[in-house]
C-alpha positions as CSV (number, residue, x, y, z in Angstrom):
1,M,133.4,131.3,130.1
2,K,134.2,131.6,126.4
3,L,132.0,129.6,124.1
4,K,134.4,127.0,122.8
5,P,135.8,125.9,126.3
6,K,132.2,125.8,127.5
7,L,130.9,123.6,124.8
8,K,134.0,121.3,125.1
9,N,133.5,120.8,128.7
10,L,129.9,120.3,128.3
11,R,130.5,117.7,125.4
12,D,132.9,115.9,127.7
13,A,130.5,115.9,130.7
14,L,127.8,114.5,128.4
15,S,130.1,111.8,127.2
16,Q,130.9,110.3,130.6
17,N,130.4,106.6,131.0
18,L,129.4,106.1,127.2
19,I,131.4,103.5,125.5
20,E,132.2,104.1,121.8
21,R,129.5,106.8,121.7
22,D,131.8,109.7,121.2
23,T,130.8,110.7,117.7
24,P,126.9,110.4,118.2
25,I,127.2,112.5,121.4
26,R,129.0,115.2,119.4
27,L,126.4,114.9,116.6
28,T,123.7,115.2,119.1
29,L,124.8,118.4,120.9
30,L,125.8,120.1,117.4
31,A,122.3,119.1,116.0
32,A,120.7,121.0,119.2
33,L,123.0,123.9,118.7
34,S,122.2,124.2,115.0
35,G,118.4,123.8,115.5
36,E,118.5,120.5,113.6
37,H,117.3,116.9,114.3
38,L,119.3,113.7,114.5
39,L,118.3,110.2,113.4
40,L,119.9,107.2,115.0
41,L,119.6,104.0,113.2
42,G,120.4,100.7,115.0
43,P,119.2,97.8,116.9
44,P,117.5,98.0,120.5
45,G,119.7,98.5,123.5
46,T,122.6,100.5,121.8
47,A,121.9,103.8,123.9
48,K,119.9,105.7,121.5
49,S,117.5,106.9,124.1
50,E,120.4,107.6,126.6
51,L,121.9,110.0,124.0
52,A,118.7,112.0,123.9
53,R,118.2,112.1,127.7
54,R,121.8,113.2,128.1
55,L,121.0,116.1,125.6
56,K,118.3,117.3,127.8
57,Q,121.2,117.8,130.4
58,A,122.9,120.3,128.1
59,F,120.0,122.9,128.6
60,N,119.2,125.0,131.6
61,G,115.4,124.7,131.8
62,G,112.9,123.5,129.1
63,N,111.0,120.3,128.9
64,Y,112.0,116.8,127.8
65,F,109.6,114.5,125.9
66,E,109.9,110.9,125.0
67,R,107.6,108.6,123.3
68,L,107.8,105.1,121.5
69,L,105.5,105.0,118.4
70,T,103.7,102.0,117.1
71,R,101.4,101.5,114.0
72,F,98.5,102.1,116.4
73,S,99.8,105.3,118.0
74,V,97.2,108.2,118.1
75,P,97.9,111.9,118.0
76,E,97.1,112.2,121.6
77,E,100.2,110.4,122.6
78,L,102.5,113.0,120.9
79,F,100.5,116.3,120.9
80,G,98.3,115.9,124.0
81,P,94.7,115.1,124.7
82,L,91.8,117.1,123.4
83,S,90.5,119.7,125.9
84,I,86.9,118.9,127.2
85,K,86.5,122.5,128.3
86,A,87.3,123.7,124.9
87,L,85.0,121.2,123.1
88,E,82.2,122.4,125.2
89,E,82.9,125.8,123.7
90,D,82.9,124.3,120.2
91,R,86.7,124.8,120.0
92,Y,89.0,121.6,118.9
93,E,92.2,122.3,121.0
94,R,94.7,120.0,122.7
95,L,96.2,120.3,126.1
96,T,99.8,120.4,124.9
97,S,101.6,120.9,128.3
98,R,104.4,118.4,128.9
99,Y,103.8,116.9,125.4
100,L,105.8,117.4,122.2
101,P,104.6,120.9,121.3
102,T,106.0,122.3,124.6
103,A,109.3,120.2,124.6
104,T,112.7,121.6,124.2
105,V,114.3,118.2,123.5
106,A,112.5,115.1,122.4
107,F,113.2,111.5,121.8
108,I,110.8,109.6,119.6
109,D,111.6,106.0,119.2
110,E,110.5,104.0,116.1
111,I,109.7,107.3,114.6
112,F,108.9,105.8,111.2
113,K,105.9,104.0,112.6
114,A,104.3,107.3,112.5
115,N,100.8,107.0,110.7
116,S,99.0,109.4,108.5
117,A,97.1,110.9,111.5
118,I,100.4,112.0,113.2
119,L,102.6,112.8,110.1
120,N,101.4,115.9,109.0
121,S,101.4,117.8,112.2
122,L,104.9,116.2,113.0
123,L,106.3,117.5,109.7
124,T,105.2,121.0,110.6
125,L,106.5,120.9,114.1
126,L,109.9,119.4,113.1
127,N,110.5,121.9,110.2
128,E,108.6,125.2,111.1
129,R,108.7,124.7,114.9
130,E,104.9,125.3,114.9
131,F,101.9,123.5,115.9
132,D,98.4,123.9,114.7
133,N,96.3,123.6,117.7
134,G,92.7,124.1,116.6
135,V,92.5,127.4,114.7
136,K,95.7,128.6,116.3
137,R,99.3,127.9,115.1
138,D,101.4,128.0,118.2
139,K,105.2,128.6,118.2
140,T,107.1,125.8,119.9
141,P,110.4,125.9,121.9
142,L,111.7,122.7,120.3
143,S,115.4,122.6,119.7
144,C,116.2,119.2,118.7
145,V,114.3,116.0,118.1
146,V,116.4,112.8,118.4
147,G,114.5,110.1,116.4
148,A,115.4,106.4,116.6
149,S,114.6,103.3,114.4
150,N,115.7,99.9,114.0
151,E,115.3,100.2,110.2
152,L,115.1,102.6,107.3
153,P,111.7,104.1,106.4
154,E,109.7,102.3,103.8
155,G,107.1,104.1,101.6
156,E,107.1,107.4,99.8
157,E,104.8,108.9,102.4
158,L,107.8,108.8,104.9
159,D,110.3,110.4,102.6
160,A,109.5,113.9,103.9
161,L,109.8,112.9,107.5
162,Y,113.2,111.1,106.8
163,D,114.5,114.4,105.1
164,R,113.8,116.3,108.3
165,F,116.6,114.7,110.2
166,L,119.7,116.6,108.8
167,L,122.1,114.4,110.9
168,R,122.1,110.6,110.7
169,Y,124.1,108.1,112.5
170,Q,124.2,104.4,112.5
171,V,124.6,103.1,116.2
172,M,126.1,99.6,116.5
173,P,126.8,97.4,119.6
174,V,130.0,98.1,121.2
175,S,133.1,96.4,119.7
176,K,135.0,93.5,121.1
177,E,137.6,96.0,122.4
178,G,134.9,98.1,124.2
179,F,133.0,95.2,125.5
180,V,135.3,94.7,128.5
181,Q,134.8,98.4,129.4
182,L,131.1,98.1,129.1
183,L,131.0,95.2,131.6
184,N,133.2,97.1,134.1
185,L,130.9,100.1,134.2
186,K,129.6,100.6,137.8
187,G,126.1,101.3,138.4
188,N,123.9,103.7,136.2
189,I,125.8,107.0,136.6
190,K,124.1,109.8,134.9
191,P,126.0,112.9,133.9
192,K,125.3,116.1,135.6
193,P,127.0,119.0,133.9
194,D,127.5,122.1,136.1
195,L,124.9,124.7,135.8
196,E,127.4,127.2,134.4
197,L,128.0,124.8,131.5
198,R,124.4,124.4,130.5
199,L,122.9,126.4,127.7
200,T,120.1,128.9,128.0
201,E,117.6,129.7,125.3
202,E,119.3,133.2,124.8
203,E,122.8,131.5,124.4
204,L,121.4,129.0,121.7
205,Q,119.8,131.9,119.8
206,E,123.1,134.0,119.9
207,I,125.0,130.9,118.4
208,Q,122.7,130.6,115.6
209,E,122.5,134.2,114.8
210,S,126.3,134.6,114.9
211,A,126.8,131.5,112.8
212,E,124.9,133.3,109.9
213,L,127.9,135.8,109.7
214,V,130.3,132.9,109.2
215,K,131.7,132.9,105.6
216,I,131.8,130.1,103.1
217,P,135.1,130.4,101.3
218,D,135.8,129.5,97.7
219,D,137.5,126.1,98.5
220,V,134.4,124.9,100.6
221,M,132.1,126.1,97.9
222,V,133.8,124.2,95.2
223,L,134.0,121.2,97.5
224,L,130.2,121.3,98.0
225,Q,129.6,121.7,94.2
226,E,131.9,118.7,93.4
227,L,130.3,116.6,96.2
228,R,126.7,117.3,94.8
229,H,128.1,116.2,91.3
230,F,129.6,113.0,93.0
231,L,126.4,112.2,94.7
232,T,124.4,112.8,91.6
233,E,126.7,110.2,89.8
234,Q,126.1,107.7,92.7
235,Q,122.3,108.2,92.4
236,I,122.1,109.6,96.0
237,Y,119.5,112.2,96.2
238,V,119.9,115.3,98.4
239,S,117.1,117.9,98.4
240,D,117.8,121.6,98.0
241,R,116.4,122.3,101.4
242,R,118.9,119.8,102.8
243,W,121.8,121.5,101.1
244,R,120.7,124.8,102.8
245,K,120.6,123.2,106.1
246,V,124.1,121.6,105.4
247,V,125.5,125.0,105.0
248,K,124.0,126.4,108.2
249,L,125.3,123.3,110.1
250,L,128.8,124.0,108.9
251,Q,128.5,127.5,109.8
252,V,127.5,126.6,113.4
253,A,130.4,124.2,113.5
254,A,132.9,126.9,112.4
255,H,131.6,129.5,114.7
256,T,131.6,127.1,117.8
257,N,135.2,126.6,117.1
258,D,135.9,130.2,117.1
259,K,136.3,130.5,113.3
260,K,135.2,133.2,111.1
261,E,134.8,131.0,108.0
262,V,134.1,127.5,107.2
263,S,137.3,125.3,106.9
264,I,137.8,122.1,105.0
265,W,137.8,120.2,108.3
266,D,134.3,121.3,109.2
267,C,133.3,119.4,106.1
268,W,134.2,116.2,107.9
269,L,130.6,116.4,109.2
270,L,129.1,115.9,105.6
271,Q,129.6,112.1,105.8
272,H,126.7,112.3,108.5
273,C,124.4,114.5,106.6
274,L,124.0,113.2,103.2
275,W,123.6,109.4,103.0
276,A,120.2,107.8,102.4
277,T,121.5,104.3,103.4
278,P,124.2,103.6,105.9
279,E,126.4,102.0,103.3
280,Q,126.6,105.2,101.4
281,R,128.4,107.0,104.3
282,E,131.7,105.3,103.6
283,S,131.7,106.3,100.0
284,I,130.9,109.9,100.9
285,F,133.6,109.8,103.6
286,D,136.2,108.3,101.1
287,W,135.3,110.9,98.6
288,Y,135.7,113.8,101.2
289,Q,139.1,112.3,102.4
290,S,140.5,112.1,98.9
291,R,139.8,115.9,98.7
292,V,141.5,116.9,101.9
293,G,144.1,119.4,101.2
294,T,142.7,120.6,97.8
295,K,142.0,124.2,97.1
296,A,139.5,125.8,94.7
297,T,142.4,127.6,93.0
298,F,144.6,124.4,92.5
299,D,143.1,121.0,91.3
300,P,146.0,118.4,90.8
301,D,144.1,116.6,88.2
302,K,143.4,119.7,86.1
303,F,146.9,120.9,86.8
304,S,148.4,117.6,85.5
305,K,146.5,118.0,82.2
306,L,147.7,121.6,81.9
307,I,151.3,120.6,82.5
308,A,151.1,117.9,79.8
309,A,149.9,120.5,77.4
310,W,153.0,122.6,78.4
311,E,155.3,119.6,77.9
312,K,153.9,119.0,74.5
313,K,154.3,122.7,73.5
314,L,158.0,122.6,74.8
315,E,158.7,119.3,72.8
316,D,157.2,120.9,69.5
317,E,159.4,124.0,69.9
318,K,162.5,121.9,70.8
319,N,162.0,119.6,67.7
320,S,161.0,122.6,65.3
321,Q,163.2,123.1,62.2
322,T,163.5,126.1,60.0
323,Q,164.7,126.1,56.4
324,V,168.0,127.8,55.8
325,H,168.6,130.5,53.4
326,D,171.7,131.6,51.5
327,E,173.3,135.0,51.6
328,E,171.0,136.3,49.0
329,G,167.9,135.0,51.0
330,N,167.3,132.0,48.7
331,L,165.8,128.9,50.3
332,L,168.2,126.0,50.3
333,Y,167.6,122.4,49.5
334,V,169.6,119.2,49.7
335,N,169.9,117.3,46.2
336,E,170.2,113.5,45.7
337,Q,174.0,113.8,46.0
338,G,173.6,115.4,49.4
339,E,174.8,118.8,48.1
340,T,173.2,122.2,49.0
341,S,171.2,123.6,46.1
342,T,168.8,126.5,45.4
343,Q,166.8,124.3,43.2
344,K,163.7,123.0,44.7
345,G,164.2,119.6,43.0
346,E,164.4,117.7,39.7
347,I,165.7,114.2,39.5
348,F,166.4,111.9,36.5
349,P,165.3,108.4,37.5
350,K,167.6,105.7,36.6
351,K,167.5,101.9,36.3
352,D,170.3,99.8,37.4
353,G,172.4,103.0,37.2
354,K,171.4,103.8,33.6
355,A,169.3,106.7,32.2
356,L,165.7,106.2,31.2
357,Y,164.0,107.7,28.1
358,L,160.5,108.5,26.7
359,A,158.9,107.0,23.9
360,L,158.9,108.6,20.3
361,P,156.9,111.8,20.0
362,Q,153.4,111.2,18.6
363,Q,154.1,112.8,15.2
364,Q,156.8,110.2,14.5
365,S,156.1,106.9,13.1
366,N,155.7,103.9,15.4
367,S,155.1,106.5,18.4
368,I,152.7,105.9,21.3
369,Q,150.4,108.0,23.4
370,D,151.9,107.5,26.7
371,R,155.7,108.2,26.3
372,T,156.5,107.5,29.9
373,N,155.7,103.8,29.7
374,Q,153.2,104.0,32.5
375,G,155.7,106.0,34.5
376,K,158.5,103.5,34.2
377,G,160.6,105.1,31.2
378,Y,162.6,103.0,28.8
379,T,166.2,101.7,29.0
380,V,168.3,102.2,26.0
381,E,167.9,98.6,25.0
382,E,164.2,98.8,25.7
383,F,164.0,101.9,23.4
384,K,166.0,100.1,20.6
385,Q,163.8,97.0,20.6
386,Q,160.5,99.0,20.6
387,F,161.3,102.0,18.3
388,C,164.5,101.3,16.1
389,K,165.8,98.9,13.8
390,E,169.4,97.8,13.3
391,I,170.7,98.9,9.8
392,G,173.8,97.7,8.2
393,S,176.7,96.7,10.4
394,H,176.1,95.5,13.8
395,G,175.2,98.2,16.4
396,N,173.9,100.7,13.9
397,W,170.6,101.4,15.4
398,R,168.4,104.0,13.9
399,Y,164.9,105.5,14.4
400,Q,162.6,107.3,11.9
401,K,162.3,111.0,12.3
402,N,160.5,113.1,9.6
403,E,160.5,110.0,7.3
404,Q,164.3,109.7,7.7
405,W,166.3,107.1,9.6
406,V,168.3,108.9,12.1
407,K,171.0,107.4,14.4
408,V,169.7,106.5,17.8
409,E,172.5,108.2,19.5
410,D,171.1,111.7,18.5
411,Y,167.9,110.8,20.3
412,F,169.7,109.9,23.5
413,V,171.7,113.1,23.9
414,E,168.6,115.4,23.6
415,N,167.4,116.6,27.1
416,A,163.8,116.7,26.0
417,N,163.9,112.9,25.4
418,F,165.0,111.9,28.9
419,F,162.3,110.5,31.2
420,K,162.2,113.1,34.0
421,V,160.2,113.1,37.2
422,F,160.1,116.3,39.1
423,K,160.5,115.6,42.9
424,D,160.9,118.2,45.6
425,F,164.4,118.1,47.3
426,P,164.1,118.0,51.0
427,A,164.6,121.4,52.6
428,K,168.0,122.1,54.2
429,T,167.0,122.9,57.8
430,Q,168.4,123.8,61.2
431,P,166.8,123.9,64.7
432,T,164.4,126.8,65.0
433,R,165.8,129.8,66.8
434,Y,163.6,132.0,68.9
435,S,163.6,135.6,69.9
436,Q,164.7,136.7,73.2
437,H,161.2,138.1,73.6
438,H,159.5,134.7,72.8
439,I,161.7,132.7,75.3
440,K,161.2,135.5,78.1
441,G,157.5,135.2,77.6
442,R,157.5,131.4,77.9
443,V,159.8,131.3,80.8
444,E,157.5,134.0,82.7
445,E,154.3,132.1,81.9
446,T,155.8,128.7,83.3
447,Y,157.3,130.5,86.2
448,K,154.0,131.6,87.4
449,F,152.9,128.0,87.6
450,V,155.8,126.9,89.4
451,K,155.3,129.8,92.0
452,D,151.6,128.8,92.4
453,I,152.6,125.1,92.9
454,T,155.4,126.1,95.4
455,E,152.9,128.3,97.4
456,Y,150.3,125.3,97.5
457,L,153.1,123.0,98.8
458,V,153.8,125.6,101.6
459,H,149.9,125.5,102.2
460,I,149.9,121.7,102.5
461,D,153.0,121.7,104.8
462,E,151.2,124.1,107.0
463,Q,148.1,121.7,107.2
464,I,150.3,118.7,107.9
465,S,152.2,120.4,110.7
466,S,149.1,121.6,112.5
467,L,146.9,118.6,111.5
468,T,146.8,116.7,114.7
469,R,146.4,119.8,116.9
470,T,143.6,121.1,114.5
471,I,141.6,118.0,114.6
472,N,142.0,117.2,118.2
473,D,141.1,120.7,119.0
474,H,138.1,120.5,116.8
475,L,134.8,120.1,118.8
476,W,132.9,117.9,116.5
477,I,135.6,115.7,114.7
478,T,136.6,112.5,116.3
479,A,140.3,112.3,117.1
480,G,140.8,109.2,115.0
481,F,140.5,111.1,111.8
482,S,144.0,112.7,112.2
483,E,146.0,109.7,111.0
484,P,144.1,108.9,107.5
485,A,143.8,112.8,107.0
486,K,147.7,113.2,107.4
487,S,148.2,110.2,105.1
488,T,146.1,111.7,102.5
489,L,147.7,115.1,102.9
490,E,151.3,113.5,102.6
491,Q,150.2,111.7,99.3
492,T,148.6,114.9,97.9
493,R,152.1,116.6,98.7
494,K,154.0,113.9,96.8
495,T,151.6,114.4,93.8
496,V,152.0,118.2,93.9
497,E,155.8,118.1,94.3
498,A,156.0,115.8,91.2
499,L,154.0,118.4,89.4
500,R,156.4,121.2,90.4
501,V,159.3,119.1,89.3
502,R,157.7,118.6,85.9
503,M,156.8,122.4,85.5
504,T,160.4,123.4,86.7
505,T,161.6,121.2,84.0
506,I,159.5,122.8,81.4
507,R,160.4,126.4,82.4
508,D,164.1,125.4,82.2
509,G,163.5,123.9,78.7
510,F,162.0,127.0,77.4
511,S,165.0,129.2,78.8
512,N,167.3,126.8,76.9
513,L,165.9,127.1,73.5
514,P,168.0,128.4,70.8
515,V,168.2,132.0,70.3
516,E,168.0,133.7,67.0
517,E,171.1,135.3,65.8
518,V,170.9,139.3,65.5
């Protein structure tokens, strides 16, 4: 029988007569296949020990060990009694047969009650699969330890032990809906998987060795990097050793699903690997669910910022104005009368429609240093009152020049006496025209982005169409995930489709820019 159908049938056999324990039984079996350990956190009477006992039924041969720890537990309870014969020969050895060092599957209840006399040996056994028995270090056949506790560990001395359990699951009493099913269970039926479904030590080793060849694609690698950053922001510590084990677990999950590389769906398992407290699992799952459908080569948030930059570039080029030249190549301006001129600008300010004048030059009598009147100039009447006198008949105003009295009219006609302010005329402009080469380059650049987005939409559509089948066919994902995953994918598709519309508009905008005349 092929591996995946065999594991599916084995998983289903182990799940018989368990109410609302589909996820933990999957995690328990996957932990054993990966050579990892599982922690079950929850109140008494929630089938924690039953899950471990059923796991033993998954293997052909091997020993099962079970023990409840208390604060007063001694090493003999886990590792076996001291050998009297060995002591007589001055050797400190334990009789480990039928104890934890010879077990394939073990269940240790209230594992965080482990005291210092037990802890060091337990850590070595869990991690290295070795047990120090006197002067010897023996290899152990241990595949998986299912640990159970009613509460989280307290004290730094237990942190290392807590970290040894890669998979963690909070077991709660059955829900209101499952309670009737629980009451209707008949007897105490234990699952008995067919012998052909049970795993041998050789098969377990082959699974783990083959899993090492499973590739980690860029999409998953980027997701793990971003998740690590998210956990750091949430102040959730995950050790480097734990990240290595996570990758191994994902590879086993992919291999057992007949895949050559880890998929984004395998990463559903991350929610059960990385939390320190049960409350954190939901935030990790929400983060993962928001990333469903994303690819390493396409980040909608980054793409949106990139499109905004292109929109700004198009707007700038559409609004760009170029100064007009005349036939001789002179730059053109618009004077105050709205007429086209080659003069950059010179205006004669007027007050109430009348010309303004400068004060008399300094060498003349009654002259002042600032001829501009502080930038306001002088009207005819102001000039007469300030610098002239009326001689003889009415209206005969004269000013003194070179010790002679000169008619004021002579002053008003000289160009040098006008109060003038030099001011640039606005340039005569027209919408900027672009070369065919420029427009072609812009269109090609933006078309590439439109093409990438379109290909990504095809990728999302493929995921949506195969989503239910993919998840329901996955050995380790519970079927209830398909609906929220589909909802997330559809929302992602709407976001990406909106990006494509924006990028297409940009491309068309560049193609419609004014073309320069040849």
